[in-house]
N, C-alpha and C positions, 0 to 999 in steps of 0.2 A: 805583524798583524796586517791582514789585507786592508786596502784603502777603505772599502765599504765598511768593514768591521771597525776600523779606527774611527770613522765618522760616527757610527752608531754609538760607540763607546764614549766619544767626546760629548755627544748630545746627552746620553744617559748620565754620564758622570758630572757634566757641567750644570745641567739645568733640571729643575723639577717644575713643570708647568701645572698649575692648578686649573682644571678644566672648567670649573664653574664660572660663569660670567661675573658672579659676585666677587670672585677672587681672581680677576684678570691680571695675573702677575707671573713673572718668570723669576725664579729664585736661583741664584748662583751659590751653590753650597761649597764648591771647591773645584778649582781648575789649575793645573800646572802650566797651561798654555799649549802650544803646538804650532802647527802651520797656520799662517795668517788667513789663507783663503777660506777654509771651512768656518772660521770664526766670523769673518766679514759676512759670509753668506747667512750664517745663523743670526747675527745681530741685525742685519738688514731686514730679515723676516720679522724679528721682534719689533723693530722700528715701525714697520708697516702695519703690524698687528695692533698698535696702540697700547700694548701691555706695559705695565710698570715693571721695572727691574729692581729686585731686591738682592743686594750683594750681602751674603750671609756666611762668608767664609773666604778663604784665599782665592783671589782672582789674579793670576800671575801671567806675565808675558803677553801673549796674543789675546788672552782673555780681557785685558785692559782696553782693548779696542772697543769694547762696549761703550766706553766713555766718549769715543769719537763718533759713534754711529747712532746711538739712542740719545734723544734729547735729555739734557741734564735734569729737566723738571720731571722726568719719569724715572729717575734713578734715586734710590735711597740705600742707606747702609745700616747694618746692625753692628753691635759691639764686636762681633766676630769677624767683620770684614777686614781684609788686608789686600791692598793693591800692590803688585810687584812689577816694576818697570826695569827694562834693560835695553841696550842698543840692539838694533836689528842685526841678524846674522843668518848666514846660509851655510849649507853643507854641500860640498862638491861630491862628485861621483865616487871619490876615494874615501869619503867619510870625514874629510877635513873641514873644520869650521872656519869661516872667515867673516870679517866684519862687512856690513853693508851701510856705510856712512850716509849715502843719499837716502836710503830707505829710512834710516833712523831719523833724519831731519824731517822727512815727510810725516812720519808717525808723530814726532814731537809737535809739529805744527798743527796736526789734526786734533790733538787733545784740547779740551777746554782751557781757557786762559789760566784759571786758578791752578789746574793740574800742571800745565806747562811751566808756570812760574815756580811751583814747588820743586819740580824736577830740576829746573835751571839753578835754583838756589843750592842744590846739592851737587852741582858740577855737571849736570846734563846726563844724557843717556850714555852708558858705557857697558862694559862686560859685567860690571858689578851690579847686583840686584838691589834696587832702591825700594824700600818698603814704606808705603803710606798707610797709616792705621791710626786708631785711637783718636785723640783730640784733633790732630792735624787733619785727618780724614773727615771728621765730623764738622770741621770748620769749612769744608768745601761742599760736602753732600749732606742732606738732611738725614736724620735718623728715621728709620721706618716706623710707621705706626700701625 
């Protein structure tokens, strides 16, 4: 998929923005993640907009950067919300994946303390996907109203 098409797809698949000022929110319905750069750009725009973020489905990998960029008091979760965390990785020109331990440490440090603590209690970021959901997630972020 061309880069411009991928970005459009990510924005379309990731977020549904309600245009009415009465409903100034961004809703994450589902995202498998992807490259970090487009997500950081997207979430920085959301932070600047002042909109609330409703996590209403799976938010995996790079999608979880929303927790680092948007203030916690503007994030809420529904019962369908699932956050998925793993170590940073890159792909070389030959398509081989390799770990990025320095990037993983930076990402971990950028998460809010409660999220970072939850990840650390489960052994830290690794190639294994850690899923935060249900009661554990509700203990960190408020339910959306």
